[in-house]
N, C-alpha and C positions, 0 to 999 in steps of 0.2 A: 504494498500500499504506500503510496509517494506521499508528500507532508501535504501537501493541497489534501489528500482524500483524508488522512487523517485531520486534518484540522475542519473540515467538514464534516465529520461525521460527529467529531466534537461538538463542534454547535448543533447541528441537531439534537444532539442524545438530549439535550440541557438545559440551562439557566441561559448562555450564552445565547442559544438561539433564541428562547424566549425574550430575551434584549435586542435582538437582533428584529424581532420581527415587530414586537412592541414599537422601539422607534421607527421604523419604516415605514408604521402604519398611519402614524402622525402625516395625515396627505399635505402632498405639496399644495402650494398655490390652485395650480393650473387644476388639478387633482379635486380640488375642493370646488372649484367653478366647475367641474366636469360629475362630480357625485362620483360616488362609489356604495354600491349598495350593503357590503363585507370588505372595509378597507384590511379588516384582520385577512382573511383569505387571500387577498390581492398582496399584500405586503411577504407572508409565507410564496407565492407564485412566483416577484420576483426577485426573491433571495434565492428560491430554489433555481431560477432560470440562470442569475447573473454568479451563482454556486459553479452549474453545470459548464460556462462560459469560463469560468475561471480554470478548472480542470481540466478542458479538454479547450486549449485554447485554438488547437491544429484547425476542429471540428466547426470553431467559430470561424476562423479566416476561410475554411472552406465553403462554409454556408452566408456569407453575406456577401452582400453585394459592393459594400463599402469597402472589403477590406481588403489592399493587395494579393496578388498572388505569388 
């Protein structure tokens, strides 16, 4: 297991994950304007996607139209 994967597991397993989600669930101004039915679920999804991109940057570069080849 890589260090990044290990760190992600630690975040997902305990209090740090809850803290990250809680902080991210505080909506940004543009999110407040658009509204959110479930800021907590939105935060979890955003952080999960972010962790995935961090753990697998080569896949992100492959999938993204904005990343150089």
